[in-house]
N, C-alpha and C positions, 0 to 999 in steps of 0.2 A: 349776489346781485343786490340783496337787501342792505348789507352794510355799505355797499359801492353807493348806493342811492342816500343812504343816511348822511354819509361824508360830503356828498355834493349836492344835496337838497339845498343848502344856504346859497351856493353859487347859481343855482338855477333860479331860486327866488331873485337874487338881486339882479340877474339879467334880466329877468322877464318884468321886474319893475322899471329896469333903466330903459327898456324899450319902449313900456307903457308912457315914461314920463317924456320922451324924445317925441312920441306921437301927441302928447297932450300940447307938448311946448308949440310944435307945427301948427294944431289946431288953434291954440289961441293967439297967434300970430297972425292969423286970417288966411292961412294957407289951405286952402280948398280941395287941392289936387293932391289926394291921400295915396295915391298909388306908387309913388317912387318912394314914399316913406314906409308904406306898407311891403313893398319889395325889400328895401334896406333890413326891416324888422325880420323878414324872412329867410334874408342872408344870413343875419345876424345868428337865428335859431339854428339855421343849418350848419354854420360854422362851429356853435357851440354843442350839437349834437354830434357833429363828426370828432370833434375834441374829446367829448365823453365817451364815446365807443373806442375809441382810439386807446384812450386812458384805461377803461376796463378790460379791452382785450390783452392790453400788454401787461396787467396786472391781475388777471383773473385768477392765478394759482395762489397770488398772494392773498387775496381776499377770501378765498376759499380756505385756505389755511388759518385765516384768522375768524372765520365763521365755524369751523368743525373742531371739535374737542380733538386733542391729541391721546393715541393709546399710550405710547411712553415717552419718557423724558428726552431721548435722543431725538424723536420727531421736532421736538422744539428747537432745535438748533442745524436741521437740515437747509442746506441754501436752495433757494428756490429761484430767486431773479436777480439781476443786476441793477435795479432801481436802486438810487440812493436812500429812499425812505425805507425800502427793504433790506438795503445793506446795514443802514443805522439799527433796524429793529434787531436783525441777525446777532449784529455785534453786541447789542444789550443782552440778547437772550443768551448768548454765549457765556457774558460776563456774569448773568445772574446764576446762570447752571454750573459754572465755576465755583462760586461762592457758595451756591447750596450744596453742592458736592463736598466742599470742604467741611461746612459745619454738620453736614450729616456722617461724615467719617468720625468727627470729632466727638459727635453724641454716642456713635457706636464705640469708640474707643473708650468712652467715659463709662457707658453701659456694661462693657466686658469688665472696665477695671473694678466696678461695683459688684458684679456677680461673682467675680475672682475673690473679691473682699469678704463678701458676704459667706461663701462657700469656705473659706479658711477661717472665718470667725465661728460659723457654727462646728467646725470639726475641731477647732481649738477649746470650744466650750465642753465638748464631750469628756475631756480629759479630767477637766475640775469636776463635773458631774458624777463621772466613775468614781473619783476619788471619795465624792460625799457619800455615794451610794455603799462604797465598800467599809466607811467609818460607821455607817448608821447600822450596819450589819451587827458592830460590835455592841449596840446601844440596847437598853430594854425598852419593852414595848410600855407606852404607846410611841414613845419618841422616835423610834427607828420607823414605823409604819409613816407617821406623820413626814417624816424627812423624805422617804423615798417617795411619799406621794407629790409632795412638790417637786422634787426632781423630774418625775414624770411628766407633771405639767409644763416644766422648763424646756424637756425634750421634745414634747408635741409642740410648744411655740417656735423652737428653733426649727424644728423641721417644716411647719407651715412657712415659715420666713424664707427657708430655704428654697422650697419649691415654688413660690411666689416669684422669688428672684428668678428661677430657672424658667417659668411660665414665658419670659419675654423671649427667650432663645430656645424654646422647645423643638423647634425644627433641628437645632443641633444636639439637642440631648436626649433622643429618644432611640430607641431600637426595637424595631417589630419583630417579635419570632412567636413560637408556638409555647402557650402557658397553659398548665394543669389547671383549672380553676380549683379542684380539690385541694390541691398541695399548696395553691397560694392561700386559700382561706384558711388552711392549718396554720402554715406561716404567721399570718396576721394574727390568729387566735393565740399563738404561743407568744409572740411579741406584747400581746394585750393582756396576758394572762394578771398581771397586778391590778390591771384597771378594773379588769371584771370583779374580782374578789373585793376592791376597795369599795366599788359601788354597789356589790351584791347582785349584779344583775348577770347572767351567764347564757352562753349560746347554744341555741338548739340547732342541730345540723340537720338539713335535709338534702343532701347533695347526690349528683349524678357525675359519673365521671366525663367531664366534658374539657375538650382542648379549644382554645380559642386564639387568634392572632392579637397581639396586643404587646406592648410595653412593658415588661415585668416590674420595673422601678416604679414608673407612674400608676401601674394597677395597684401595686401595693399599698401606694400612699392614697389612691382614690378610694380604696376598699376600707383602710384605715379611717379616713375621714366619715364615712358614712356609719361604720359601727362606732367609733367613738362619740358621733352624735347620738345613735339609736341608745347607747348607754347611757349617755349623761342625761338624756330627756327621759329616761325609762327609770333613773336612779331614784327608789323611794315610792315609787309607783307601781312597777312589775319587776319582777325576779328574773325575766328571760326575754332575750330577742331570737329571732327565727332567721338563720341565715342559709338560704335554698339556691340551687343551681337546677335549671331544667330547659328543656327546648320546647319552643312554641314557633309554630310557622317556619321552621328551618333556621330558626334564630336561638342562639345562645343566651340565657337569661341568668343575671346574677342578681338576687333579691334580698334584702335586708329589711326586715319587718320589727317594727318593736311596738309596744302597748303602752307606751308612756303619755304624757299630756298631749300630743299632737299639735298640729299647727293650725293656728286660726285660718278660716276661710281667706280673709282679707290679705294674709302675708305671704299664701302659696304662690303667687306669682311672681313675687320678688325673692324667694330664699335664695335664689341662684346669683343674685344681684351682688356686686363687691360691697363689703362692709356695712350691708343689709342684717340687722339683728333681729328686726321684728319685736313683736310683743313677747315671746319666748326667751330673745336675748335680755330683755328687762329684767327678767327673774333670775337669769344665768349670767351674771355679769363678766364672765370671765370669756366669754363668746366674743370672738372678732368678726364675724360676718364675713370672713374670707375662704375659710374651709370648703364651703359649697360651691364657691365662685370658682376657686381654683380647680376643685375636682369637675364641673361642669365644663370650663375651657378646656382642660386637657382631653375630657371624654369626646367634646367634639372635634379638637384636633385630631385623634385617634381613629375617629368614625364611629365612635360608640355613643349610643342614646341614652338619656337619664329620663326616667319617667317617675313622678311624684304623687303617691295616693295618701291624704292625710283627713283624720277628721278629729277635731277639737276635742279632748278629754279621752280617747279610744288609741290613739297610735298614729304610726306612720309607716309607709311602703315605700323604698324608694328601689328602682330596679335598674340596673347597668346591662344594656342591651346590646349583643355584639350581632351584626349583621350575618346575613346566611353566608357571605363570603369570607367573613371572620370566624365561623363557627366549624372548626376543623374536623369535628366529629360527625358531623352529618354528611360531609363530603365521602 
């Protein structure tokens, strides 16, 4: 109704002004008997009101459709009335909808091609990196360690890029199943063995045998990111981090604690934002600000929660919490 009145208020105003001018002309001409004129004005308003009522009743669904938000795109092209304005709008919406779908498919195709290219590129880079690592084994120290250190950094960067690309289509790239957290932690530690040695920071394990529902591949990546950050920001300040698993309120908790430089209070609310490096990132220039963002986004999608506690100069604790329905051990 509001939209209908907004559309016709100018017509009502013009008609009212017209009737007023007509009465004024009669009065200025000396016509004193105003009853016929008033009756004519009444008839004019009556027919105007009848027209507006008929116009609203025959197009009520059309105005309701314009006034209410649509839930799906298909609703925007549903046919309602046979009125010329409705049919013209319907044809316009169908044309826009068709154009939108065409552009959307083109964008989806472009994203898939980009993801395929990035995956192939990352896998292609593995071969020369493996060759470099094998070559480095035949070199003397410290050249061999320096080369392996750089190749590890390249690998970490490549995998971060790959998972950033996969994040766009994560719904097509995950498989939830039972995962043993202890086995997962041992696997990640084995993968990061050289990283621990190079930074002289070593993990202390406080583990319970807990099974959770998650995606094994994404969980490996998320835990690797948490450990990578803990070791990187502990290097030179502490020689250990603590990786623990336990149950609390029927929920499973995977906790990574370091005793490094900590996170300034003003940065703690933004550490999961994309490309945010903060004060610590300025000191460690290799930081991209994407690791924790990808970790948080993937955890949210999988239904896991991340909690962060940190005190500048004393260290940081990050917990990955699996809900009671994901904690298979408590069932």
